[in-house]
Backbone as a printed PyTorch tensor [residue, N CA C, xyz], in Angstrom:
tensor([[[  1.0160,  -0.4410,  -0.0660],
         [  0.2620,   0.1920,  -0.2390],
         [  1.1910,   1.2170,   0.2770]],

        [[  0.4060,   1.8350,  -0.5800],
         [  2.0700,   3.0150,  -1.4280],
         [  0.8280,   4.1780,   0.2120]],

        [[  2.3130,   5.4110,   0.7370],
         [  1.6820,   6.5210,   1.2060],
         [  0.6270,   7.2030,   0.8940]],

        [[  0.4030,   7.6610,  -0.4320],
         [ -0.8890,   8.0090,  -0.6120],
         [ -2.5790,   7.2290,  -0.2090]],

        [[ -2.4740,   5.0270,  -0.3370],
         [ -3.5180,   4.5800,  -0.1820],
         [ -3.9020,   5.3990,   1.2680]],

        [[ -2.3260,   5.5930,   2.0900],
         [ -2.5030,   5.0460,   3.2710],
         [ -3.7950,   6.5920,   3.7830]],

        [[ -3.0100,   7.2340,   2.9500],
         [ -3.3740,   8.8620,   3.4890],
         [ -5.0940,   9.3930,   2.3430]],

        [[ -5.1960,   8.4420,   2.2760],
         [ -7.0560,   8.0040,   1.8980],
         [ -8.1740,   7.6550,   1.7590]],

        [[ -6.8680,   6.7210,   3.0060],
         [ -7.5360,   6.0260,   3.6770],
         [ -8.1730,   6.4290,   4.9900]],

        [[ -6.8980,   6.7250,   5.6020],
         [ -7.0580,   7.6480,   7.1710],
         [ -8.2760,   8.7870,   6.5860]],

        [[ -8.2130,   9.4820,   5.3190],
         [ -9.0260,  10.7950,   5.1550],
         [-10.5520,  10.3820,   5.6500]],

        [[-11.4180,   9.0900,   4.7780],
         [-12.3270,   8.2710,   4.5780],
         [-12.7130,   8.0420,   5.3850]],

        [[-11.3690,   7.5060,   6.6950],
         [-12.2300,   6.7790,   7.9680],
         [-12.4030,   8.3770,   8.9590]],

        [[-11.7880,   9.5720,   8.9940],
         [-11.7280,  10.2310,   9.7050],
         [-13.2720,  10.5310,   9.2560]],

        [[-13.9340,  11.4870,   7.6210],
         [-15.4050,  11.4500,   6.8590],
         [-16.2480,  10.4320,   8.0650]],

        [[-15.9130,   8.9720,   7.6350],
         [-16.9720,   7.9710,   8.3010],
         [-16.6710,   8.3930,   9.9480]],

        [[-16.0840,   8.7470,  11.4840],
         [-15.7860,   9.0650,  12.3500],
         [-16.3050,  10.5280,  12.1850]],

        [[-16.5570,  11.4020,  11.7710],
         [-17.2300,  12.5930,  11.5300],
         [-19.1480,  12.6780,  11.3140]],

        [[-18.9150,  11.7290,  10.5960],
         [-20.3060,  11.9850,  10.0270],
         [-21.2890,  11.0230,  11.6520]],

        [[-20.1090,   9.9510,  12.1610],
         [-21.4560,   9.1580,  13.3220],
         [-21.4130,   9.8150,  14.1500]],

        [[-20.6190,  11.3290,  14.5470],
         [-20.5490,  11.6640,  15.6510],
         [-21.5000,  12.8870,  15.7760]],

        [[-22.1310,  13.2960,  14.4330],
         [-22.6700,  14.3600,  13.5990],
         [-23.7600,  14.0170,  12.7960]],

        [[-24.0450,  11.9720,  13.1530],
         [-25.3820,  12.0420,  12.7540],
         [-25.6070,  10.9400,  14.1640]],

        [[-25.5300,  10.9030,  14.6760],
         [-25.3510,   9.9830,  16.2180],
         [-25.8020,   8.3640,  16.0400]],

        [[-25.1320,   8.3130,  15.1760],
         [-25.3340,   6.2840,  14.3430],
         [-24.7650,   6.0720,  16.1360]],

        [[-25.1370,   5.0070,  16.3520],
         [-24.9520,   4.1170,  17.8190],
         [-23.5950,   2.9060,  17.5240]],

        [[-23.1870,   3.1730,  16.3480],
         [-22.2720,   2.1480,  15.6050],
         [-21.1300,   2.6580,  16.3700]],

        [[-20.4090,   1.5790,  16.7510],
         [-19.0620,   1.3390,  17.5710],
         [-17.3150,   0.9800,  16.9720]],

        [[-16.7790,   0.9250,  15.9920],
         [-15.4030,   0.8370,  15.6560],
         [-14.9270,  -0.2200,  17.2440]],

        [[-15.0010,   0.0040,  17.8650],
         [-14.1970,  -0.3000,  19.6250],
         [-14.6290,  -1.8130,  19.7990]],

        [[-15.4920,  -2.8890,  19.4840],
         [-15.9930,  -3.5760,  19.3510],
         [-14.8820,  -4.3830,  19.3500]],

        [[-13.9550,  -4.6240,  18.6840],
         [-12.8140,  -5.8250,  17.5860],
         [-12.2220,  -6.3330,  18.3580]],

        [[-11.8960,  -5.9130,  19.7070],
         [-11.1130,  -5.8310,  20.7140],
         [-11.1110,  -6.8970,  21.5730]],

        [[-12.7830,  -7.2550,  21.7920],
         [-13.2450,  -7.8940,  22.8440],
         [-13.0740,  -9.4730,  22.3850]],

        [[-12.6720,  -9.8000,  23.5510],
         [-12.2360, -11.5580,  23.2150],
         [-13.5010, -11.5930,  22.8070]],

        [[-13.4420, -12.8290,  21.6890],
         [-14.8680, -13.8750,  20.7890],
         [-15.5950, -14.5290,  22.1590]],

        [[-14.7780, -15.2780,  23.5820],
         [-15.4430, -15.9350,  24.4050],
         [-16.3000, -14.7740,  25.0400]],

        [[-16.5890, -13.4670,  25.3090],
         [-17.4190, -12.5200,  26.2900],
         [-17.9890, -12.2190,  25.4430]],

        [[-19.2130, -12.4420,  26.0620],
         [-20.3780, -11.6440,  25.1680],
         [-21.3080, -10.7660,  26.0240]],

        [[-21.5310, -11.4470,  27.0430],
         [-22.0400, -11.2800,  28.1850],
         [-21.1280, -10.5870,  29.0200]],

        [[-21.8300,  -9.2350,  29.7160],
         [-21.3470,  -7.5350,  30.6540],
         [-22.5260,  -8.6730,  32.2350]],

        [[-22.0360,  -8.3090,  33.9390],
         [-21.7120,  -8.5390,  34.3490],
         [-21.7580,  -7.2470,  35.3420]],

        [[-22.6240,  -5.5410,  35.5260],
         [-22.0330,  -4.3410,  36.0810],
         [-22.6240,  -4.1800,  37.2710]],

        [[-22.3350,  -4.4190,  38.4390],
         [-22.1190,  -4.5850,  39.5450],
         [-22.3930,  -3.0420,  39.6570]],

        [[-22.8720,  -2.7880,  40.9890],
         [-23.9080,  -1.2070,  40.9630],
         [-22.5350,  -0.2000,  41.2230]],

        [[-22.6190,   0.8310,  41.2000],
         [-21.3100,   0.7660,  41.7780],
         [-21.4470,   1.8520,  42.5120]],

        [[-20.6360,   1.9680,  43.4700],
         [-20.4780,   2.0170,  44.7780],
         [-19.1760,   3.6610,  45.7460]],

        [[-20.1000,   4.4180,  46.0310],
         [-19.4610,   5.2480,  46.3550],
         [-19.0070,   5.8300,  48.1000]],

        [[-17.2860,   5.7560,  47.9300],
         [-16.7780,   5.8600,  49.0110],
         [-15.9110,   7.1490,  49.4380]],

        [[-16.5690,   7.6400,  47.8200],
         [-16.0990,   9.1840,  48.3950],
         [-16.0640,  10.4110,  49.3910]],

        [[-17.1240,   9.5220,  50.2190],
         [-17.2390,  10.8280,  51.1630],
         [-18.1140,  12.0230,  50.9390]],

        [[-18.3290,  12.3680,  49.8170],
         [-18.6610,  13.0680,  48.5650],
         [-19.9630,  14.0630,  49.2570]],

        [[-20.4090,  13.3060,  49.2520],
         [-22.3950,  13.0320,  49.3680],
         [-22.7500,  13.7560,  48.5660]],

        [[-22.6260,  13.6760,  47.4970],
         [-23.8770,  14.0130,  46.6680],
         [-24.1620,  12.5030,  46.5950]],

        [[-25.8290,  12.9130,  46.9590],
         [-27.1700,  11.6950,  46.4540],
         [-27.0970,  11.8120,  45.5390]],

        [[-26.5210,  11.7860,  44.5000],
         [-27.3820,  10.4620,  43.2220],
         [-26.1570,  10.2580,  42.9550]],

        [[-25.4410,  10.1920,  42.8820],
         [-23.6130,  10.3980,  41.8300],
         [-23.7070,   8.8830,  42.0900]],

        [[-24.5110,   7.7130,  42.9720],
         [-24.5490,   7.0470,  42.1430],
         [-25.2780,   5.8480,  41.1490]],

        [[-27.2310,   6.5840,  41.5230],
         [-27.7790,   6.4970,  39.9910],
         [-27.0410,   7.4350,  39.0550]],

        [[-26.9080,   8.3200,  38.8950],
         [-26.1330,   9.1690,  37.7670],
         [-24.9050,   7.6240,  37.3400]],

        [[-24.2410,   7.3800,  37.5920],
         [-23.8610,   6.9890,  37.2190],
         [-23.2770,   5.4490,  36.9400]],

        [[-24.2050,   4.7190,  37.6580],
         [-24.7580,   3.4510,  37.2690],
         [-25.3580,   3.2000,  35.8520]],

        [[-26.9750,   4.3960,  36.0180],
         [-27.6750,   4.7870,  34.1960],
         [-27.0340,   5.2930,  33.4560]],

        [[-25.8010,   5.6870,  33.3740],
         [-24.6340,   6.8590,  33.0150],
         [-23.6640,   5.2790,  31.6460]],

        [[-23.4700,   4.5690,  32.9780],
         [-22.4090,   3.2810,  32.8570],
         [-23.1570,   2.5050,  31.7120]],

        [[-24.2110,   1.6630,  31.6930],
         [-25.0270,   1.0360,  31.6750],
         [-25.7450,   0.8710,  30.2130]],

        [[-25.5430,   2.8910,  30.2280],
         [-26.5010,   2.9840,  28.6610],
         [-25.1930,   3.2490,  28.0310]],

        [[-24.3760,   3.1070,  27.9570],
         [-22.6020,   3.7130,  26.8530],
         [-22.5310,   1.8340,  26.7130]],

        [[-22.8620,   0.9910,  27.2970],
         [-22.3310,  -0.2560,  27.1190],
         [-23.9350,  -0.9740,  26.4390]],

        [[-25.3440,  -0.7490,  26.9150],
         [-25.9540,  -0.4110,  25.7580],
         [-26.0890,  -0.2020,  23.9780]],

        [[-25.4250,   1.4550,  24.7500],
         [-25.5090,   1.5810,  23.1880],
         [-23.9710,   1.8790,  22.1340]],

        [[-22.9240,   0.9740,  22.8460],
         [-21.6200,   0.4500,  22.8400],
         [-22.2860,  -0.7870,  21.6530]],

        [[-23.1480,  -1.7080,  22.2440],
         [-22.8750,  -3.1300,  21.8980],
         [-22.2550,  -4.2970,  21.8830]],

        [[-21.1990,  -3.5410,  21.8760],
         [-20.6430,  -4.9240,  21.9310],
         [-20.1030,  -5.8440,  23.2720]],

        [[-20.5900,  -5.3460,  24.5960],
         [-20.7570,  -7.0960,  25.3330],
         [-23.0780,  -6.4590,  25.0850]],

        [[-23.5220,  -7.6960,  25.1990],
         [-24.9240,  -7.8650,  26.5940],
         [-24.8400,  -7.6470,  27.7680]],

        [[-25.1580,  -6.7030,  28.1470],
         [-25.6360,  -6.0800,  29.7000],
         [-26.4190,  -7.7900,  30.3440]],

        [[-25.5450,  -8.2660,  31.2050],
         [-26.3470,  -9.4810,  31.5050],
         [-26.1100,  -9.3410,  33.5450]],

        [[-27.3600, -10.4610,  33.8360],
         [-27.7100, -10.6680,  35.9880],
         [-25.8070, -12.0270,  35.8380]],

        [[-25.5140, -11.2170,  36.5450],
         [-24.2460, -11.5570,  37.6630],
         [-24.0440, -13.2780,  36.9760]],

        [[-25.4660, -14.3140,  37.2080],
         [-25.2520, -15.5920,  37.0750],
         [-25.1890, -16.1710,  35.8930]],

        [[-25.2450, -15.0260,  34.9120],
         [-25.3030, -15.7960,  33.2970],
         [-24.3870, -14.6750,  32.5170]],

        [[-23.5800, -13.3700,  33.4020],
         [-22.1580, -13.1470,  33.0530],
         [-21.2370, -13.2730,  32.1110]],

        [[-20.3520, -13.5510,  31.0950],
         [-18.6400, -13.8960,  31.0100],
         [-18.2160, -12.7790,  31.2690]],

        [[-17.9710, -12.0100,  32.2500],
         [-16.9990, -10.8960,  32.3320],
         [-17.9060, -10.1340,  33.3780]],

        [[-17.5530,  -9.3920,  35.2110],
         [-18.2280,  -8.3820,  35.9120],
         [-16.5940,  -7.0380,  35.3850]],

        [[-17.7040,  -6.2940,  35.7670],
         [-17.3170,  -5.0910,  35.6110],
         [-18.2230,  -3.9810,  37.5630]],

        [[-16.8840,  -4.3020,  38.0550],
         [-17.1620,  -3.6030,  39.0460],
         [-16.0940,  -1.8970,  39.6710]],

        [[-16.6380,  -1.0670,  39.6750],
         [-17.1450,   1.0430,  39.7200],
         [-16.9860,   0.8680,  41.0530]],

        [[-15.7780,   2.2760,  41.7100],
         [-15.5440,   2.9440,  43.5430],
         [-15.2880,   3.7600,  43.0890]],

        [[-16.8460,   4.6530,  43.5270],
         [-15.4380,   5.8700,  43.7140],
         [-14.7930,   7.0170,  44.3060]],

        [[-13.3880,   6.4200,  44.7750],
         [-12.7420,   6.2950,  45.2320],
         [-12.4330,   8.7190,  45.4940]],

        [[-12.5750,   9.3560,  44.6400],
         [-12.3170,  10.7150,  45.6860],
         [-13.5400,  11.5260,  44.6710]],

        [[-13.9950,  12.0900,  45.7180],
         [-14.4710,  13.2110,  44.3140],
         [-14.3900,  14.0910,  44.3900]],

        [[-13.6390,  15.3760,  44.3200],
         [-13.3970,  17.0360,  44.4070],
         [-14.2780,  18.2070,  43.8930]],

        [[-13.8840,  19.1660,  44.9210],
         [-14.3700,  19.9420,  44.0960],
         [-13.7200,  21.3310,  43.6160]],

        [[-13.3120,  22.0300,  43.3350],
         [-11.4280,  23.0050,  43.9930],
         [-11.6570,  24.5630,  42.7920]],

        [[-11.3460,  24.8400,  43.2140],
         [-10.7050,  26.2350,  42.4020],
         [ -9.8140,  26.3670,  41.7940]],

        [[-10.7200,  26.8430,  40.2850],
         [ -9.5820,  26.1580,  38.7910],
         [ -9.3460,  26.9350,  38.8240]],

        [[ -9.7200,  28.3280,  37.9960],
         [ -9.3590,  29.6500,  37.8610],
         [-10.2010,  31.1720,  38.5200]],

        [[ -8.2440,  31.1070,  38.8530],
         [ -8.5150,  32.9050,  40.0220],
         [ -8.1660,  33.8140,  39.3910]],

        [[ -8.9620,  34.8000,  39.9080],
         [ -8.9610,  36.0740,  38.9070],
         [ -8.3910,  37.7600,  39.9660]],

        [[ -7.5470,  38.3730,  39.9220],
         [ -7.0480,  39.5230,  40.6530],
         [ -8.3570,  40.3790,  39.4780]],

        [[ -8.5080,  40.7710,  41.3500],
         [ -9.8810,  42.4330,  40.9350],
         [ -8.6510,  43.2910,  41.4940]],

        [[ -9.0250,  44.0970,  41.2150],
         [ -8.3000,  45.8910,  41.9370],
         [ -9.6550,  47.0520,  42.0350]],

        [[-10.0040,  46.5620,  43.4870],
         [-10.8010,  48.5630,  43.3200],
         [-10.6160,  49.2250,  43.9770]],

        [[-10.5400,  50.7200,  44.4280],
         [-10.0210,  51.2000,  44.9650],
         [ -8.6980,  51.0700,  45.6610]],

        [[ -8.5520,  50.3300,  45.1040],
         [ -5.9660,  50.2510,  45.3060],
         [ -6.5560,  49.2830,  46.6200]],

        [[ -7.9360,  47.9040,  46.2110],
         [ -7.4730,  47.2110,  47.2720],
         [ -7.3990,  45.9460,  46.5110]],

        [[ -6.7320,  45.0910,  46.3090],
         [ -6.5630,  44.0220,  45.4800],
         [ -7.7770,  42.7250,  46.1560]],

        [[ -8.0140,  42.1720,  45.0340],
         [ -8.7270,  40.8120,  46.0110],
         [ -8.4950,  39.5700,  44.8390]],

        [[ -9.0770,  38.6230,  45.3540],
         [ -8.7480,  37.0100,  44.4010],
         [-10.3670,  36.5350,  43.8980]],

        [[-10.7070,  36.3860,  43.1200],
         [-12.4680,  36.1320,  42.5140],
         [-12.2930,  34.0100,  42.0890]],

        [[-13.0750,  33.4720,  43.0440],
         [-12.6830,  31.9360,  41.6600],
         [-13.4780,  32.2510,  40.5060]],

        [[-13.2960,  32.2120,  39.2770],
         [-13.8190,  32.6560,  38.0310],
         [-14.3250,  30.6270,  37.8020]],

        [[-13.9450,  30.1310,  38.2760],
         [-14.2850,  28.3620,  37.9910],
         [-13.5630,  28.2640,  38.3930]],

        [[-14.3350,  26.6700,  38.9640],
         [-14.0940,  25.0070,  39.7400],
         [-13.8970,  24.0600,  39.1650]],

        [[-13.6850,  23.8070,  39.4360],
         [-12.9200,  21.6460,  38.5160],
         [-13.8710,  20.6150,  40.0300]],

        [[-14.8490,  19.9160,  39.4340],
         [-15.2770,  18.3880,  39.7260],
         [-14.4580,  17.3710,  39.0140]],

        [[-14.0930,  17.1430,  39.9610],
         [-12.9520,  16.0650,  39.9540],
         [-13.2360,  14.6190,  40.7910]],

        [[-13.5940,  13.5760,  39.6770],
         [-13.5800,  12.5450,  40.0870],
         [-12.5560,  11.0970,  39.9760]],

        [[-12.9960,  10.3910,  40.6210],
         [-11.5340,   8.8960,  40.7000],
         [-12.2870,   7.6130,  40.8200]],

        [[-11.9020,   6.6310,  40.4470],
         [-13.4270,   6.0160,  39.9830],
         [-11.8730,   4.5150,  40.0050]],

        [[-12.0770,   3.4430,  40.8040],
         [-11.5460,   2.1920,  40.3970],
         [-12.1320,   1.1740,  39.9590]],

        [[-11.6920,   0.5730,  39.2820],
         [-12.5060,  -0.1030,  38.2300],
         [-11.7110,  -1.5180,  38.2780]],

        [[-12.5780,  -2.2570,  38.2740],
         [-11.8630,  -3.8200,  38.5790],
         [-13.0840,  -4.5210,  37.0720]],

        [[-12.2120,  -5.3950,  35.7400],
         [-12.7710,  -5.7870,  35.0020],
         [-12.2650,  -7.7630,  34.8120]],

        [[-13.0210,  -8.1870,  35.2040],
         [-13.2220,  -9.3820,  35.3590],
         [-13.4750, -10.9150,  34.0250]],

        [[-12.5020, -11.3800,  33.8620],
         [-13.0910, -12.2980,  33.0420],
         [-13.6470, -13.7370,  34.0130]],

        [[-14.8110, -13.9200,  33.7050],
         [-14.9320, -15.4420,  34.3030],
         [-15.2240, -16.3180,  34.2840]],

        [[-14.8040, -16.2550,  32.4770],
         [-14.5840, -18.0520,  31.2790],
         [-13.2250, -17.6870,  31.9420]],

        [[-12.4020, -17.3390,  32.1010],
         [-11.1670, -17.4610,  32.3270],
         [-10.6290, -17.3270,  33.6330]],

        [[-11.6210, -16.9130,  34.1840],
         [-11.7230, -16.4340,  35.7040],
         [-10.2450, -15.6070,  36.1040]],

        [[ -9.9740, -14.7360,  35.1560],
         [ -9.1520, -13.4180,  35.0990],
         [ -9.9890, -12.5800,  35.8550]],

        [[ -8.1580, -11.4970,  35.9030],
         [ -8.3790,  -9.8980,  35.9060],
         [ -8.1090,  -9.5920,  34.4130]],

        [[ -8.6990,  -9.1150,  34.2660],
         [ -8.2030,  -8.0820,  32.9200],
         [ -7.9710,  -6.9230,  33.0940]],

        [[ -8.3130,  -6.4220,  34.4930],
         [ -7.1750,  -4.7460,  34.9290],
         [ -8.6330,  -4.4790,  35.9130]],

        [[ -7.0480,  -4.0580,  36.4690],
         [ -7.7140,  -3.6450,  38.0180],
         [ -6.7500,  -2.4320,  37.5780]],

        [[ -7.8110,  -0.8370,  37.8230],
         [ -7.4270,   0.3120,  37.6890],
         [ -8.0020,   1.3440,  37.9270]],

        [[ -7.2730,   2.0720,  38.1850],
         [ -7.8320,   3.1420,  38.1100],
         [ -8.2280,   4.5850,  37.0370]],

        [[ -8.8890,   5.1680,  37.4150],
         [ -9.4870,   6.1220,  35.6150],
         [ -9.7730,   7.7370,  36.7410]],

        [[ -9.2800,   8.6160,  35.6580],
         [-10.3330,   9.8720,  37.2020],
         [-10.6820,  11.3680,  35.4860]],

        [[-11.6690,  11.8170,  35.7880],
         [-11.8880,  12.7370,  35.1360],
         [-12.8340,  13.9130,  35.3170]],

        [[-12.4160,  15.4810,  34.7570],
         [-13.5800,  15.8130,  35.3210],
         [-14.2890,  16.8730,  34.9550]],

        [[-15.2060,  17.9400,  35.5560],
         [-15.9990,  18.7270,  34.3630],
         [-15.8760,  19.7470,  34.7670]],

        [[-15.4920,  21.0480,  34.3960],
         [-15.4120,  22.7640,  34.9100],
         [-16.0430,  23.7310,  35.3880]],

        [[-17.0700,  24.4230,  35.9280],
         [-18.3790,  24.7970,  35.7380],
         [-17.6450,  26.0470,  36.3350]],

        [[-18.6920,  27.2370,  36.1170],
         [-18.2430,  29.1720,  36.1670],
         [-18.8780,  29.3830,  37.8300]],

        [[-18.8230,  30.3440,  38.4950],
         [-19.4650,  30.8830,  39.6320],
         [-20.1230,  32.1480,  38.9840]],

        [[-21.3930,  31.5180,  38.2720],
         [-21.8050,  32.4970,  37.8620],
         [-23.4320,  32.0000,  37.4970]],

        [[-24.7540,  32.9120,  38.0090],
         [-25.5470,  32.5280,  37.8500],
         [-26.4010,  31.3750,  38.7030]],

        [[-26.7520,  30.2950,  37.7850],
         [-27.5040,  29.1520,  39.2510],
         [-26.3340,  29.0310,  39.0000]],

        [[-25.3680,  28.3950,  40.3920],
         [-24.4360,  27.5420,  40.2540],
         [-24.1960,  26.4000,  41.1550]],

        [[-25.7550,  25.5580,  41.7140],
         [-26.4000,  24.5190,  41.7250],
         [-26.3540,  23.7870,  40.3170]],

        [[-27.2560,  24.4360,  39.6160],
         [-27.4070,  24.4510,  38.3190],
         [-26.3210,  23.8350,  36.7210]],

        [[-24.8040,  24.4740,  38.2730],
         [-23.4960,  25.2480,  36.8040],
         [-23.1700,  23.0060,  37.2940]],

        [[-22.7650,  23.5350,  38.7230],
         [-22.2600,  22.3240,  39.6880],
         [-22.6230,  20.7680,  38.9950]],

        [[-23.5140,  21.1660,  39.2320],
         [-24.4010,  19.5130,  38.9360],
         [-24.4140,  19.4630,  36.8350]],

        [[-23.9840,  19.7290,  36.7480],
         [-23.6180,  19.6770,  34.9670],
         [-22.8540,  19.4530,  34.9960]],

        [[-20.9950,  19.6080,  36.0390],
         [-20.3190,  19.6130,  35.8730],
         [-20.2250,  18.0890,  35.9750]],

        [[-20.3270,  17.9640,  37.0570],
         [-20.4490,  16.4920,  37.7790],
         [-21.0480,  15.4390,  36.4140]],

        [[-21.7410,  15.6340,  35.6580],
         [-22.3220,  14.5480,  34.6530],
         [-21.5530,  14.5970,  33.6530]],

        [[-20.9680,  15.8200,  33.2870],
         [-19.6330,  16.5440,  32.6270],
         [-18.7540,  14.9250,  32.7310]],

        [[-17.7070,  15.6890,  33.8070],
         [-17.1910,  14.3840,  34.7600],
         [-17.4500,  13.1100,  34.1740]],

        [[-18.8840,  12.5780,  34.5210],
         [-19.4480,  11.1710,  34.5770],
         [-19.2090,  10.8710,  33.0800]],

        [[-19.8460,  11.8880,  32.1270],
         [-19.6880,  11.0090,  30.8520],
         [-18.5260,  10.7200,  30.5850]],

        [[-17.4620,  12.0800,  30.8730],
         [-16.2730,  11.5910,  30.4960],
         [-15.2720,  10.0580,  31.3470]],

        [[-15.7630,   9.9300,  31.8460],
         [-15.5080,   8.8120,  33.0130],
         [-15.6260,   7.8190,  32.6580]],

        [[-17.2440,   7.6900,  32.1900],
         [-18.3800,   5.9490,  31.5890],
         [-17.4200,   6.1710,  30.8860]],

        [[-16.5060,   7.4980,  29.4450],
         [-16.4340,   6.6020,  28.1280],
         [-14.9910,   6.0320,  27.7850]],

        [[-14.0950,   6.7640,  29.3090],
         [-13.1160,   5.9700,  29.1140],
         [-13.6180,   4.5880,  29.8770]],

        [[-14.2480,   3.9120,  30.7460],
         [-14.1450,   3.0320,  30.9630],
         [-14.8000,   2.1640,  30.4070]],

        [[-15.9480,   2.3660,  29.3530],
         [-15.9810,   1.3150,  28.0190],
         [-15.2960,   1.4190,  27.4710]],

        [[-14.0370,   2.0950,  27.2450],
         [-13.2410,   1.7870,  25.7190],
         [-12.3440,   1.6310,  26.9390]],

        [[-11.7750,   1.2700,  27.4570],
         [-10.5900,   0.6260,  28.4780],
         [-11.1800,  -1.1330,  28.3450]],

        [[-12.8500,  -1.2290,  28.6430],
         [-13.4080,  -2.2470,  28.9060],
         [-13.0070,  -2.9200,  26.9970]],

        [[-13.6900,  -2.0990,  26.1560],
         [-14.2650,  -3.0350,  25.2060],
         [-13.4660,  -3.2160,  23.4990]],

        [[-12.4690,  -2.0040,  23.9240],
         [-10.4270,  -1.8960,  23.2770],
         [ -9.3750,  -2.6590,  24.3190]],

        [[ -9.2090,  -2.3920,  25.2350],
         [ -8.3660,  -2.7980,  26.0330],
         [ -7.0760,  -2.0880,  26.2220]],

        [[ -7.0860,  -1.3080,  26.0780],
         [ -5.7990,  -0.0510,  26.1840],
         [ -5.4760,   0.5880,  27.5690]]])
């Protein structure tokens, strides 16, 4: 294959990927590295050990993670007794800290103002192959969502939590189906 053919192929793949994102298709290129003997997965209820006090964190995380696997369709979600693999997630830390601090000066008095904050979530994930009785991986995933200190701060904070969960669940899905 010539260099030009490789470039053309990459361009086509790029265009297909863009179209897939814009059209919203649920087709996925990620399923290619799921071992053929794994067809079903049990996703254990997410546990929150972060001490965050975020009342709906477990429920949102569970729902989003399960939906990612349903949409991807590489592994079918099943009961634990019928599963070929298991996925266990535990939220280990949750932080809400200033991200951008701006200096303000008024009447020769300087002060600091928090312009945006960052929600950061860390999750310990264990993925096991029940057929071969091995742990495929046991690792930590971490991601974040930012929000500004303006307007409806509670709504903005909630959206930042959802953004962090969206990124985390996507990373976990890719870790499982792509084995990266």
